C-alpha positions as CSV (number, residue, x, y, z in Angstrom):
1,M,0.0,0.0,-0.2
2,T,2.8,2.4,1.0
3,R,4.5,1.5,-2.6
4,G,1.5,2.6,-4.4
5,F,0.5,5.7,-2.5
6,L,4.7,6.7,-2.9
7,F,4.4,6.1,-6.6
8,L,1.1,8.2,-6.7
9,A,2.8,10.5,-5.0
10,L,5.7,10.8,-7.4
11,A,3.7,10.4,-10.5
12,L,1.2,13.1,-10.2
13,P,3.2,16.4,-10.2
14,A,5.0,15.0,-13.0
15,V,1.9,14.4,-14.8
16,F,0.4,17.9,-13.9
17,S,3.6,19.5,-15.0
18,L,3.4,18.1,-18.8
19,P,3.2,21.0,-21.3
20,P,-0.3,21.4,-22.7
21,E,-0.9,19.8,-25.9
22,A,-0.3,22.3,-28.7
23,H,-2.4,23.3,-31.1
24,A,-2.0,25.5,-34.5
25,Q,-4.2,28.9,-34.7
26,V,-5.9,29.8,-37.4
27,K,-6.5,33.3,-37.3
28,P,-8.5,35.2,-40.2
29,G,-8.4,38.8,-40.9
30,L,-9.1,42.0,-43.2
31,H,-6.7,44.8,-44.0
32,L,-6.3,47.8,-46.0
33,A,-3.4,47.9,-48.6
34,R,-1.1,50.4,-50.9
35,A,0.4,49.7,-54.2
36,A,2.8,52.2,-54.1
37,D,3.6,51.9,-57.9
38,S,0.8,50.4,-60.1
39,F,-1.5,53.3,-61.8
40,G,0.3,55.6,-60.0
41,G,-0.6,54.3,-56.6
42,V,-3.7,53.2,-55.9
43,N,-5.0,51.8,-52.5
44,G,-7.3,48.4,-51.9
45,V,-8.8,46.2,-49.2
46,G,-8.2,42.5,-48.5
47,G,-8.7,39.7,-46.5
48,S,-6.3,37.0,-45.2
49,L,-5.4,34.0,-43.3
50,Q,-2.7,33.3,-40.7
51,L,-1.9,29.7,-39.7
52,S,0.5,29.9,-36.4
53,L,2.8,26.8,-35.1
54,P,2.8,26.5,-31.9
55,V,6.3,24.6,-31.7
56,L,8.1,27.0,-34.3
57,P,8.5,30.2,-34.9
58,V,6.7,30.3,-38.3
59,D,3.0,31.4,-39.9
60,L,1.9,31.2,-42.8
61,F,0.0,33.5,-44.5
62,L,-2.4,33.7,-47.0
63,A,-3.4,36.9,-48.6
64,G,-6.0,38.4,-51.1
65,E,-6.4,42.2,-52.0
66,Y,-8.4,44.2,-54.8
67,F,-7.4,47.8,-55.5
68,F,-9.4,50.7,-56.9
69,P,-7.6,52.2,-59.5
70,N,-8.3,56.0,-61.1
71,C,-9.7,54.8,-64.6
72,D,-12.5,54.0,-66.4
73,D,-12.6,49.9,-67.4
74,C,-9.7,48.5,-65.3
75,S,-8.9,46.4,-62.2
76,F,-6.2,45.6,-60.1
77,W,-6.2,42.4,-57.9
78,G,-4.1,39.6,-56.3
79,G,-3.0,37.6,-53.7
80,S,0.3,36.0,-52.3
81,A,1.3,32.8,-50.0
82,D,3.9,34.0,-47.7
83,V,5.8,32.3,-44.9
84,H,6.9,34.5,-41.8
85,L,9.8,34.0,-39.6
86,T,8.5,35.5,-36.1
87,L,10.8,36.5,-33.5
88,P,9.8,35.2,-29.5
89,V,9.0,38.6,-28.5
90,P,5.4,38.7,-26.3
91,M,2.6,40.9,-27.4
92,L,4.1,43.3,-30.3
93,T,6.2,40.6,-32.6
94,P,8.2,41.2,-35.4
95,Y,8.2,38.9,-38.7
96,A,10.2,38.9,-41.5
97,A,8.2,37.7,-45.4
98,A,8.8,35.9,-47.7
99,G,6.6,34.3,-50.1
100,L,4.7,34.3,-54.0
101,V,2.6,36.8,-55.3
102,L,0.1,36.8,-58.1
103,R,-1.4,39.6,-59.7
104,N,-3.9,40.7,-62.1
105,T,-3.9,43.7,-64.2
106,D,-7.2,44.5,-66.7
107,A,-7.1,47.6,-68.7
108,S,-9.4,48.1,-71.6
109,D,-9.1,44.6,-73.5
110,T,-6.1,44.0,-72.0
111,R,-5.5,41.5,-69.1
112,V,-2.2,40.9,-67.7
113,R,-1.8,38.1,-65.0
114,T,1.9,38.5,-63.6
115,G,3.7,36.4,-60.6
116,G,6.9,36.9,-58.7
117,L,8.3,37.1,-55.2
118,G,7.9,39.1,-52.5
119,L,9.7,39.9,-49.7
120,G,9.1,42.1,-46.9
121,A,9.0,42.7,-42.9
122,G,6.5,43.5,-40.6
123,L,4.7,43.3,-36.6
124,N,1.8,41.9,-35.3
125,L,0.0,43.3,-32.1
126,S,-1.6,40.7,-30.0
127,T,-4.4,41.4,-27.3
128,L,-6.7,39.3,-26.1
129,L,-9.8,40.0,-28.6
130,V,-8.4,41.0,-31.9
131,G,-5.2,41.3,-33.2
132,A,-3.7,44.0,-35.8
133,Y,-0.4,44.0,-38.3
134,A,1.4,46.5,-40.3
135,E,3.9,45.3,-43.3
136,G,5.5,46.3,-46.1
137,R,6.8,44.5,-48.8
138,Y,8.4,44.4,-52.6
139,E,7.2,42.6,-54.8
140,F,9.9,41.9,-57.5
141,M,7.4,40.6,-60.9
142,D,8.1,38.3,-63.9
143,G,8.3,41.0,-66.4
144,S,7.7,44.6,-65.7
145,G,5.6,45.8,-62.7
146,D,7.5,45.4,-59.3
147,Q,6.3,47.5,-56.9
148,L,5.9,48.4,-53.1
149,V,2.7,47.4,-51.4
150,F,2.2,48.2,-47.4
151,R,-0.6,46.4,-45.2
152,L,-2.3,47.5,-42.3
153,G,-5.1,45.2,-40.9
154,L,-6.7,43.1,-38.2
155,R,-6.9,39.9,-36.8
156,F,-10.3,38.0,-35.3
């Protein structure tokens, strides 16, 4: 009986000191965007989805934007799939971003789809109910169309 009690007395603290099970966190978001080089600079809106991996300092980030160029019969929209390498700073987390970019430009009867690589940096602000982020990135597009893009958004 004393052996069983001794085992239980030693095993229970060890069991309760184990870390909780880690789960990835999926966070949807909305953002404002500014493409500084297309159409002489154009504003847009977008949505995003962030998947945070609890064991690694890496986030996967998907974003799509629709921009509002100041012209008739034209449109500009696109998206990106990025990897964010985060630094373990509580509440205000800086990150470096790299990923693939796809942009679509329609003007009159001409449709151009370009792809490329986006590199940038940003900050995540985490609070209890909602988070915010700000990001600047440069997009190196195939052919012409390289541009600087800024995002300012909220995560839920």
